[in-house]
KOLSE-724785 format. One record per atom (N, C-alpha, C, CB): residue number from 1; atom name; z negated, y negated, x. Coordinates in nm, 3 decimals, m for minus. Glycine has a CB too. Example, Ala and Ser with C-alpha at 12.3 -4.5 7.8 and 13.67 -1.06 7.14 Angstrom:
2
num | atomo | Z | Y | X
1 | N | m0.780 | 0.569 | 1.319 $
1 | CA | m0.780 | 0.450 | 1.230 $
1 | C | m0.780 | 0.330 | 1.320 $
1 | CB | m0.905 | 0.447 | 1.131 $
2 | N | m0.708 | 0.225 | 1.285 $
2 | CA | m0.714 | 0.106 | 1.367 $
2 | C | m0.787 | m0.003 | 1.290 $
2 | CB | m0.572 | 0.060 | 1.408 $
***
This chain:
109
num | atomo | Z | Y | X
1 | N | 0.000 | 0.119 | 0.081 $
1 | CA | 0.000 | 0.000 | 0.000 $
1 | C | 0.000 | m0.126 | 0.086 $
1 | CB | m0.119 | 0.001 | m0.093 $
2 | N | m0.072 | m0.122 | 0.195 $
2 | CA | m0.076 | m0.237 | 0.284 $
2 | C | 0.060 | m0.259 | 0.350 $
2 | CB | m0.185 | m0.219 | 0.392 $
3 | N | 0.123 | m0.151 | 0.392 $
3 | CA | 0.254 | m0.163 | 0.455 $
3 | C | 0.358 | m0.215 | 0.357 $
3 | CB | 0.298 | m0.028 | 0.512 $
4 | N | 0.352 | m0.169 | 0.234 $
4 | CA | 0.447 | m0.215 | 0.133 $
4 | C | 0.430 | m0.364 | 0.107 $
4 | CB | 0.429 | m0.137 | 0.003 $
5 | N | 0.306 | m0.408 | 0.094 $
5 | CA | 0.280 | m0.551 | 0.072 $
5 | C | 0.325 | m0.635 | 0.191 $
5 | CB | 0.130 | m0.575 | 0.046 $
6 | N | 0.301 | m0.585 | 0.312 $
6 | CA | 0.342 | m0.659 | 0.432 $
6 | C | 0.494 | m0.670 | 0.442 $
6 | CB | 0.287 | m0.590 | 0.557 $
7 | N | 0.565 | m0.563 | 0.409 $
7 | CA | 0.712 | m0.567 | 0.415 $
7 | C | 0.766 | m0.664 | 0.310 $
7 | CB | 0.772 | m0.426 | 0.393 $
8 | N | 0.708 | m0.664 | 0.191 $
8 | CA | 0.754 | m0.757 | 0.088 $
8 | C | 0.731 | m0.903 | 0.129 $
8 | CB | 0.682 | m0.728 | m0.045 $
9 | N | 0.615 | m0.931 | 0.187 $
9 | CA | 0.588 | m1.067 | 0.235 $
9 | C | 0.684 | m1.105 | 0.347 $
9 | CB | 0.442 | m1.079 | 0.284 $
10 | N | 0.710 | m1.012 | 0.437 $
10 | CA | 0.806 | m1.038 | 0.546 $
10 | C | 0.945 | m1.068 | 0.492 $
10 | CB | 0.812 | m0.918 | 0.641 $
11 | N | 0.989 | m0.993 | 0.393 $
11 | CA | 1.122 | m1.014 | 0.337 $
11 | C | 1.131 | m1.149 | 0.267 $
11 | CB | 1.157 | m0.901 | 0.238 $
12 | N | 1.026 | m1.187 | 0.194 $
12 | CA | 1.025 | m1.319 | 0.129 $
12 | C | 1.030 | m1.429 | 0.234 $
12 | CB | 0.900 | m1.335 | 0.039 $
13 | N | 0.956 | m1.413 | 0.343 $
13 | CA | 0.955 | m1.511 | 0.451 $
13 | C | 1.093 | m1.523 | 0.515 $
13 | CB | 0.850 | m1.474 | 0.556 $
14 | N | 1.156 | m1.410 | 0.539 $
14 | CA | 1.290 | m1.410 | 0.600 $
14 | C | 1.392 | m1.475 | 0.507 $
14 | CB | 1.333 | m1.266 | 0.633 $
15 | N | 1.387 | m1.441 | 0.378 $
15 | CA | 1.482 | m1.500 | 0.284 $
15 | C | 1.461 | m1.650 | 0.269 $
15 | CB | 1.469 | m1.432 | 0.148 $
16 | N | 1.336 | m1.694 | 0.268 $
16 | CA | 1.308 | m1.837 | 0.262 $
16 | C | 1.365 | m1.908 | 0.384 $
16 | CB | 1.157 | m1.862 | 0.251 $
17 | N | 1.348 | m1.849 | 0.498 $
17 | CA | 1.403 | m1.908 | 0.621 $
17 | C | 1.555 | m1.912 | 0.616 $
17 | CB | 1.357 | m1.828 | 0.744 $
18 | N | 1.616 | m1.805 | 0.569 $
18 | CA | 1.763 | m1.802 | 0.564 $
18 | C | 1.819 | m1.906 | 0.467 $
18 | CB | 1.812 | m1.662 | 0.523 $
19 | N | 1.749 | m1.929 | 0.355 $
19 | CA | 1.796 | m2.029 | 0.259 $
19 | C | 1.783 | m2.169 | 0.317 $
19 | CB | 1.718 | m2.018 | 0.127 $
20 | N | 1.670 | m2.196 | 0.381 $
20 | CA | 1.647 | m2.331 | 0.436 $
20 | C | 1.731 | m2.359 | 0.560 $
20 | CB | 1.501 | m2.349 | 0.470 $
21 | N | 1.759 | m2.260 | 0.640 $
21 | CA | 1.831 | m2.280 | 0.766 $
21 | C | 1.977 | m2.237 | 0.755 $
21 | CB | 1.763 | m2.203 | 0.878 $
22 | N | 2.035 | m2.245 | 0.637 $
22 | CA | 2.171 | m2.197 | 0.620 $
22 | C | 2.273 | m2.284 | 0.695 $
22 | CB | 2.207 | m2.192 | 0.473 $
23 | N | 2.243 | m2.412 | 0.718 $
23 | CA | 2.337 | m2.499 | 0.787 $
23 | C | 2.328 | m2.483 | 0.938 $
23 | CB | 2.312 | m2.643 | 0.749 $
24 | N | 2.216 | m2.439 | 0.988 $
24 | CA | 2.197 | m2.425 | 1.133 $
24 | C | 2.267 | m2.300 | 1.184 $
24 | CB | 2.047 | m2.420 | 1.168 $
25 | N | 2.292 | m2.298 | 1.312 $
25 | CA | 2.351 | m2.178 | 1.371 $
25 | C | 2.245 | m2.068 | 1.376 $
25 | CB | 2.407 | m2.208 | 1.513 $
26 | N | 2.287 | m1.946 | 1.358 $
26 | CA | 2.195 | m1.833 | 1.356 $
26 | C | 2.156 | m1.799 | 1.499 $
26 | CB | 2.257 | m1.711 | 1.285 $
27 | N | 2.027 | m1.793 | 1.524 $
27 | CA | 1.976 | m1.759 | 1.657 $
27 | C | 1.929 | m1.613 | 1.655 $
27 | CB | 1.859 | m1.855 | 1.700 $
28 | N | 1.960 | m1.541 | 1.760 $
28 | CA | 1.916 | m1.402 | 1.768 $
28 | C | 1.764 | m1.395 | 1.773 $
28 | CB | 1.977 | m1.333 | 1.891 $
29 | N | 1.709 | m1.286 | 1.722 $
29 | CA | 1.566 | m1.265 | 1.728 $
29 | C | 1.526 | m1.237 | 1.872 $
29 | CB | 1.523 | m1.149 | 1.635 $
30 | N | 1.418 | m1.297 | 1.914 $
30 | CA | 1.379 | m1.283 | 2.054 $
30 | C | 1.312 | m1.148 | 2.081 $
30 | CB | 1.285 | m1.396 | 2.094 $
31 | N | 1.332 | m1.097 | 2.198 $
31 | CA | 1.272 | m0.971 | 2.240 $
31 | C | 1.120 | m0.977 | 2.250 $
31 | CB | 1.330 | m0.929 | 2.372 $
32 | N | 1.061 | m1.090 | 2.288 $
32 | CA | 0.914 | m1.093 | 2.291 $
32 | C | 0.850 | m1.068 | 2.154 $
32 | CB | 0.868 | m1.227 | 2.344 $
33 | N | 0.913 | m1.115 | 2.047 $
33 | CA | 0.858 | m1.086 | 1.913 $
33 | C | 0.871 | m0.938 | 1.880 $
33 | CB | 0.930 | m1.170 | 1.807 $
34 | N | 0.977 | m0.874 | 1.926 $
34 | CA | 0.990 | m0.729 | 1.905 $
34 | C | 0.882 | m0.654 | 1.982 $
34 | CB | 1.130 | m0.681 | 1.949 $
35 | N | 0.855 | m0.698 | 2.104 $
35 | CA | 0.749 | m0.635 | 2.183 $
35 | C | 0.613 | m0.657 | 2.119 $
35 | CB | 0.748 | m0.691 | 2.327 $
36 | N | 0.589 | m0.777 | 2.062 $
36 | CA | 0.462 | m0.803 | 1.994 $
36 | C | 0.450 | m0.718 | 1.869 $
36 | CB | 0.450 | m0.953 | 1.958 $
37 | N | 0.559 | m0.698 | 1.796 $
37 | CA | 0.556 | m0.609 | 1.680 $
37 | C | 0.527 | m0.466 | 1.719 $
37 | CB | 0.688 | m0.616 | 1.605 $
38 | N | 0.585 | m0.420 | 1.829 $
38 | CA | 0.558 | m0.285 | 1.878 $
38 | C | 0.414 | m0.270 | 1.924 $
38 | CB | 0.653 | m0.249 | 1.993 $
39 | N | 0.360 | m0.374 | 1.990 $
39 | CA | 0.219 | m0.372 | 2.029 $
39 | C | 0.129 | m0.370 | 1.906 $
39 | CB | 0.185 | m0.494 | 2.117 $
40 | N | 0.168 | m0.444 | 1.802 $
40 | CA | 0.093 | m0.441 | 1.677 $
40 | C | 0.095 | m0.304 | 1.613 $
40 | CB | 0.147 | m0.543 | 1.581 $
41 | N | 0.210 | m0.236 | 1.618 $
41 | CA | 0.220 | m0.099 | 1.566 $
41 | C | 0.126 | m0.005 | 1.641 $
41 | CB | 0.365 | m0.047 | 1.576 $
42 | N | 0.126 | m0.016 | 1.772 $
42 | CA | 0.039 | 0.070 | 1.853 $
42 | C | m0.107 | 0.041 | 1.826 $
42 | CB | 0.068 | 0.052 | 2.002 $
43 | N | m0.143 | m0.086 | 1.814 $
43 | CA | m0.282 | m0.122 | 1.784 $
43 | C | m0.322 | m0.074 | 1.645 $
43 | CB | m0.302 | m0.275 | 1.796 $
44 | N | m0.234 | m0.089 | 1.549 $
44 | CA | m0.262 | m0.040 | 1.413 $
44 | C | m0.278 | 0.110 | 1.410 $
44 | CB | m0.152 | m0.082 | 1.317 $
45 | N | m0.196 | 0.181 | 1.486 $
45 | CA | m0.205 | 0.326 | 1.493 $
45 | C | m0.340 | 0.368 | 1.550 $
45 | CB | m0.091 | 0.384 | 1.578 $
46 | N | m0.388 | 0.298 | 1.651 $
46 | CA | m0.519 | 0.327 | 1.710 $
46 | C | m0.632 | 0.296 | 1.612 $
46 | CB | m0.538 | 0.249 | 1.840 $
47 | N | m0.619 | 0.185 | 1.540 $
47 | CA | m0.726 | 0.143 | 1.447 $
47 | C | m0.739 | 0.240 | 1.330 $
47 | CB | m0.699 | 0.002 | 1.395 $
48 | N | m0.628 | 0.291 | 1.279 $
48 | CA | m0.635 | 0.380 | 1.163 $
48 | C | m0.668 | 0.524 | 1.201 $
48 | CB | m0.505 | 0.376 | 1.087 $
49 | N | m0.694 | 0.549 | 1.327 $
49 | CA | m0.742 | 0.681 | 1.368 $
49 | C | m0.639 | 0.774 | 1.425 $
49 | CB | m0.804 | 0.746 | 1.254 $
50 | N | m0.530 | 0.723 | 1.477 $
50 | CA | m0.424 | 0.802 | 1.540 $
50 | C | m0.381 | 0.922 | 1.457 $
50 | CB | m0.470 | 0.849 | 1.676 $
51 | N | m0.327 | 0.899 | 1.338 $
51 | CA | m0.284 | 1.012 | 1.254 $
51 | C | m0.163 | 1.083 | 1.314 $
51 | CB | m0.251 | 0.965 | 1.112 $
52 | N | m0.144 | 1.206 | 1.273 $
52 | CA | m0.026 | 1.281 | 1.316 $
52 | C | 0.099 | 1.210 | 1.266 $
52 | CB | m0.030 | 1.428 | 1.264 $
53 | N | 0.205 | 1.216 | 1.346 $
53 | CA | 0.327 | 1.147 | 1.307 $
53 | C | 0.440 | 1.246 | 1.285 $
53 | CB | 0.367 | 1.044 | 1.414 $
54 | N | 0.522 | 1.214 | 1.188 $
54 | CA | 0.646 | 1.287 | 1.163 $
54 | C | 0.760 | 1.190 | 1.193 $
54 | CB | 0.654 | 1.343 | 1.015 $
55 | N | 0.878 | 1.241 | 1.221 $
55 | CA | 0.988 | 1.154 | 1.260 $
55 | C | 1.026 | 1.056 | 1.150 $
55 | CB | 1.108 | 1.236 | 1.298 $
56 | N | 1.021 | 1.099 | 1.024 $
56 | CA | 1.060 | 1.008 | 0.917 $
56 | C | 0.959 | 0.895 | 0.901 $
56 | CB | 1.076 | 1.084 | 0.785 $
57 | N | 0.830 | 0.926 | 0.915 $
57 | CA | 0.728 | 0.822 | 0.907 $
57 | C | 0.736 | 0.728 | 1.028 $
57 | CB | 0.588 | 0.884 | 0.899 $
58 | N | 0.760 | 0.784 | 1.144 $
58 | CA | 0.770 | 0.702 | 1.265 $
58 | C | 0.890 | 0.608 | 1.259 $
58 | CB | 0.780 | 0.792 | 1.388 $
59 | N | 1.001 | 0.656 | 1.207 $
59 | CA | 1.120 | 0.572 | 1.193 $
59 | C | 1.093 | 0.455 | 1.100 $
59 | CB | 1.239 | 0.655 | 1.141 $
60 | N | 1.030 | 0.481 | 0.986 $
60 | CA | 0.997 | 0.376 | 0.891 $
60 | C | 0.899 | 0.276 | 0.951 $
60 | CB | 0.939 | 0.436 | 0.764 $
61 | N | 0.802 | 0.325 | 1.026 $
61 | CA | 0.705 | 0.237 | 1.091 $
61 | C | 0.772 | 0.147 | 1.194 $
61 | CB | 0.595 | 0.320 | 1.158 $
62 | N | 0.860 | 0.202 | 1.274 $
62 | CA | 0.927 | 0.122 | 1.376 $
62 | C | 1.025 | 0.021 | 1.317 $
62 | CB | 1.000 | 0.213 | 1.473 $
63 | N | 1.095 | 0.059 | 1.212 $
63 | CA | 1.187 | m0.037 | 1.148 $
63 | C | 1.108 | m0.152 | 1.089 $
63 | CB | 1.272 | 0.033 | 1.039 $
64 | N | 1.002 | m0.121 | 1.014 $
64 | CA | 0.923 | m0.227 | 0.950 $
64 | C | 0.839 | m0.305 | 1.051 $
64 | CB | 0.831 | m0.168 | 0.842 $
65 | N | 0.784 | m0.237 | 1.149 $
65 | CA | 0.692 | m0.300 | 1.242 $
65 | C | 0.757 | m0.372 | 1.357 $
65 | CB | 0.602 | m0.201 | 1.295 $
66 | N | 0.879 | m0.336 | 1.390 $
66 | CA | 0.945 | m0.401 | 1.504 $
66 | C | 1.059 | m0.491 | 1.456 $
66 | CB | 0.998 | m0.295 | 1.602 $
67 | N | 1.152 | m0.436 | 1.383 $
67 | CA | 1.270 | m0.512 | 1.344 $
67 | C | 1.238 | m0.617 | 1.237 $
67 | CB | 1.378 | m0.419 | 1.294 $
68 | N | 1.179 | m0.573 | 1.127 $
68 | CA | 1.149 | m0.667 | 1.018 $
68 | C | 1.040 | m0.765 | 1.062 $
68 | CB | 1.104 | m0.591 | 0.891 $
69 | N | 0.941 | m0.717 | 1.135 $
69 | CA | 0.832 | m0.806 | 1.180 $
69 | C | 0.883 | m0.912 | 1.278 $
69 | CB | 0.721 | m0.724 | 1.245 $
70 | N | 0.975 | m0.876 | 1.366 $
70 | CA | 1.027 | m0.976 | 1.461 $
70 | C | 1.111 | m1.081 | 1.390 $
70 | CB | 1.109 | m0.907 | 1.570 $
71 | N | 1.188 | m1.039 | 1.291 $
71 | CA | 1.265 | m1.136 | 1.211 $
71 | C | 1.172 | m1.228 | 1.134 $
71 | CB | 1.360 | m1.063 | 1.114 $
72 | N | 1.064 | m1.171 | 1.077 $
72 | CA | 0.967 | m1.253 | 1.003 $
72 | C | 0.892 | m1.346 | 1.098 $
72 | CB | 0.868 | m1.162 | 0.928 $
73 | N | 0.864 | m1.300 | 1.218 $
73 | CA | 0.796 | m1.386 | 1.316 $
73 | C | 0.883 | m1.504 | 1.355 $
73 | CB | 0.759 | m1.305 | 1.441 $
74 | N | 1.010 | m1.480 | 1.375 $
74 | CA | 1.102 | m1.590 | 1.405 $
74 | C | 1.108 | m1.688 | 1.288 $
74 | CB | 1.244 | m1.535 | 1.436 $
75 | N | 1.111 | m1.636 | 1.167 $
75 | CA | 1.113 | m1.722 | 1.048 $
75 | C | 0.984 | m1.802 | 1.036 $
75 | CB | 1.136 | m1.639 | 0.922 $
76 | N | 0.870 | m1.738 | 1.061 $
76 | CA | 0.742 | m1.808 | 1.051 $
76 | C | 0.731 | m1.919 | 1.154 $
76 | CB | 0.626 | m1.710 | 1.069 $
77 | N | 0.778 | m1.893 | 1.275 $
77 | CA | 0.772 | m1.997 | 1.378 $
77 | C | 0.865 | m2.113 | 1.345 $
77 | CB | 0.810 | m1.938 | 1.515 $
78 | N | 0.982 | m2.083 | 1.296 $
78 | CA | 1.078 | m2.188 | 1.262 $
78 | C | 1.029 | m2.270 | 1.142 $
78 | CB | 1.214 | m2.127 | 1.231 $
79 | N | 0.978 | m2.203 | 1.039 $
79 | CA | 0.935 | m2.275 | 0.920 $
79 | C | 0.808 | m2.357 | 0.943 $
79 | CB | 0.912 | m2.177 | 0.807 $
80 | N | 0.715 | m2.303 | 1.021 $
80 | CA | 0.588 | m2.374 | 1.041 $
80 | C | 0.593 | m2.473 | 1.156 $
80 | CB | 0.477 | m2.274 | 1.065 $
81 | N | 0.677 | m2.446 | 1.255 $
81 | CA | 0.684 | m2.533 | 1.371 $
81 | C | 0.575 | m2.504 | 1.473 $
81 | CB | 0.676 | m2.676 | 1.329 $
82 | N | 0.499 | m2.400 | 1.452 $
82 | CA | 0.390 | m2.364 | 1.543 $
82 | C | 0.422 | m2.230 | 1.611 $
82 | CB | 0.254 | m2.355 | 1.467 $
83 | N | 0.398 | m2.225 | 1.739 $
83 | CA | 0.426 | m2.104 | 1.816 $
83 | C | 0.335 | m1.988 | 1.776 $
83 | CB | 0.412 | m2.131 | 1.964 $
84 | N | 0.208 | m2.018 | 1.752 $
84 | CA | 0.113 | m1.911 | 1.722 $
84 | C | 0.145 | m1.842 | 1.590 $
84 | CB | m0.029 | m1.967 | 1.717 $
85 | N | 0.213 | m1.910 | 1.498 $
85 | CA | 0.246 | m1.848 | 1.369 $
85 | C | 0.343 | m1.731 | 1.388 $
85 | CB | 0.308 | m1.953 | 1.274 $
86 | N | 0.437 | m1.745 | 1.479 $
86 | CA | 0.529 | m1.636 | 1.506 $
86 | C | 0.460 | m1.517 | 1.569 $
86 | CB | 0.639 | m1.683 | 1.596 $
87 | N | 0.373 | m1.544 | 1.666 $
87 | CA | 0.301 | m1.434 | 1.733 $
87 | C | 0.207 | m1.363 | 1.636 $
87 | CB | 0.222 | m1.487 | 1.855 $
88 | N | 0.137 | m1.439 | 1.555 $
88 | CA | 0.045 | m1.379 | 1.458 $
88 | C | 0.120 | m1.295 | 1.355 $
88 | CB | m0.037 | m1.488 | 1.387 $
89 | N | 0.234 | m1.343 | 1.310 $
89 | CA | 0.313 | m1.269 | 1.213 $
89 | C | 0.363 | m1.138 | 1.272 $
89 | CB | 0.431 | m1.352 | 1.164 $
90 | N | 0.410 | m1.142 | 1.396 $
90 | CA | 0.460 | m1.020 | 1.461 $
90 | C | 0.349 | m0.916 | 1.477 $
90 | CB | 0.521 | m1.053 | 1.598 $
91 | N | 0.233 | m0.960 | 1.523 $
91 | CA | 0.123 | m0.866 | 1.547 $
91 | C | 0.067 | m0.808 | 1.417 $
91 | CB | 0.011 | m0.934 | 1.624 $
92 | N | 0.044 | m0.894 | 1.319 $
92 | CA | m0.014 | m0.846 | 1.192 $
92 | C | 0.085 | m0.758 | 1.116 $
92 | CB | m0.057 | m0.966 | 1.105 $
93 | N | 0.211 | m0.796 | 1.114 $
93 | CA | 0.311 | m0.714 | 1.046 $
93 | C | 0.328 | m0.579 | 1.115 $
93 | CB | 0.444 | m0.786 | 1.040 $
94 | N | 0.323 | m0.578 | 1.248 $
94 | CA | 0.331 | m0.451 | 1.320 $
94 | C | 0.212 | m0.362 | 1.292 $
94 | CB | 0.341 | m0.477 | 1.469 $
95 | N | 0.092 | m0.420 | 1.290 $
95 | CA | m0.027 | m0.341 | 1.261 $
95 | C | m0.026 | m0.290 | 1.117 $
95 | CB | m0.153 | m0.425 | 1.285 $
96 | N | 0.022 | m0.371 | 1.025 $
96 | CA | 0.029 | m0.326 | 0.885 $
96 | C | 0.132 | m0.214 | 0.868 $
96 | CB | 0.064 | m0.444 | 0.793 $
97 | N | 0.239 | m0.219 | 0.945 $
97 | CA | 0.341 | m0.115 | 0.936 $
97 | C | 0.290 | 0.021 | 0.983 $
97 | CB | 0.463 | m0.154 | 1.017 $
98 | N | 0.188 | 0.021 | 1.066 $
98 | CA | 0.132 | 0.148 | 1.113 $
98 | C | 0.068 | 0.228 | 1.000 $
98 | CB | 0.029 | 0.123 | 1.223 $
99 | N | 0.035 | 0.162 | 0.890 $
99 | CA | m0.026 | 0.236 | 0.779 $
99 | C | 0.075 | 0.325 | 0.707 $
99 | CB | m0.088 | 0.139 | 0.680 $
100 | N | 0.205 | 0.313 | 0.739 $
100 | CA | 0.303 | 0.409 | 0.685 $
100 | C | 0.273 | 0.550 | 0.736 $
100 | CB | 0.446 | 0.367 | 0.725 $
101 | N | 0.203 | 0.561 | 0.849 $
101 | CA | 0.178 | 0.693 | 0.908 $
101 | C | 0.066 | 0.770 | 0.840 $
101 | CB | 0.144 | 0.676 | 1.053 $
102 | N | m0.011 | 0.704 | 0.755 $
102 | CA | m0.121 | 0.771 | 0.688 $
102 | C | m0.070 | 0.865 | 0.578 $
102 | CB | m0.217 | 0.668 | 0.628 $
103 | N | m0.138 | 0.979 | 0.557 $
103 | CA | m0.094 | 1.070 | 0.452 $
103 | C | m0.122 | 1.016 | 0.312 $
103 | CB | m0.163 | 1.205 | 0.470 $
104 | N | m0.223 | 0.932 | 0.296 $
104 | CA | m0.257 | 0.869 | 0.169 $
104 | C | m0.260 | 0.718 | 0.189 $
104 | CB | m0.395 | 0.921 | 0.115 $
105 | N | m0.241 | 0.641 | 0.081 $
105 | CA | m0.252 | 0.495 | 0.096 $
105 | C | m0.390 | 0.457 | 0.144 $
105 | CB | m0.222 | 0.424 | m0.036 $
106 | N | m0.398 | 0.354 | 0.229 $
106 | CA | m0.521 | 0.317 | 0.297 $
106 | C | m0.641 | 0.291 | 0.207 $
106 | CB | m0.496 | 0.198 | 0.378 $
107 | N | m0.628 | 0.216 | 0.098 $
107 | CA | m0.748 | 0.193 | 0.017 $
107 | C | m0.805 | 0.320 | m0.045 $
107 | CB | m0.718 | 0.094 | m0.091 $
108 | N | m0.726 | 0.427 | m0.053 $
108 | CA | m0.770 | 0.547 | m0.120 $
108 | C | m0.811 | 0.658 | m0.025 $
108 | CB | m0.661 | 0.597 | m0.209 $
109 | N | m0.810 | 0.634 | 0.106 $
109 | CA | m0.849 | 0.737 | 0.201 $
109 | C | m0.996 | 0.734 | 0.230 $
109 | CB | m0.773 | 0.724 | 0.327 $
***
């Protein structure tokens, strides 16, 4: 449930950024935000107790925690104008994506 909510918030943030920045040239997502999202995934995996992973769960976690989180981090930094907003978005979204690895939704475990 946490991962689903985080992905929905990330998508809304990305779409808001795309609508507002439609006149500007599109900038590629930076690799440091991808690394921060991956670090957030690893930290989230450790916090939730290192559950067993299957390839399908791991793929979903990496897509949501690295790719979507880095895009949302870029959008958060651009929209807010603050550097820390991008880093915080990447880390928190990556950590939230790690909850895809749980066998049951987090509030119910």
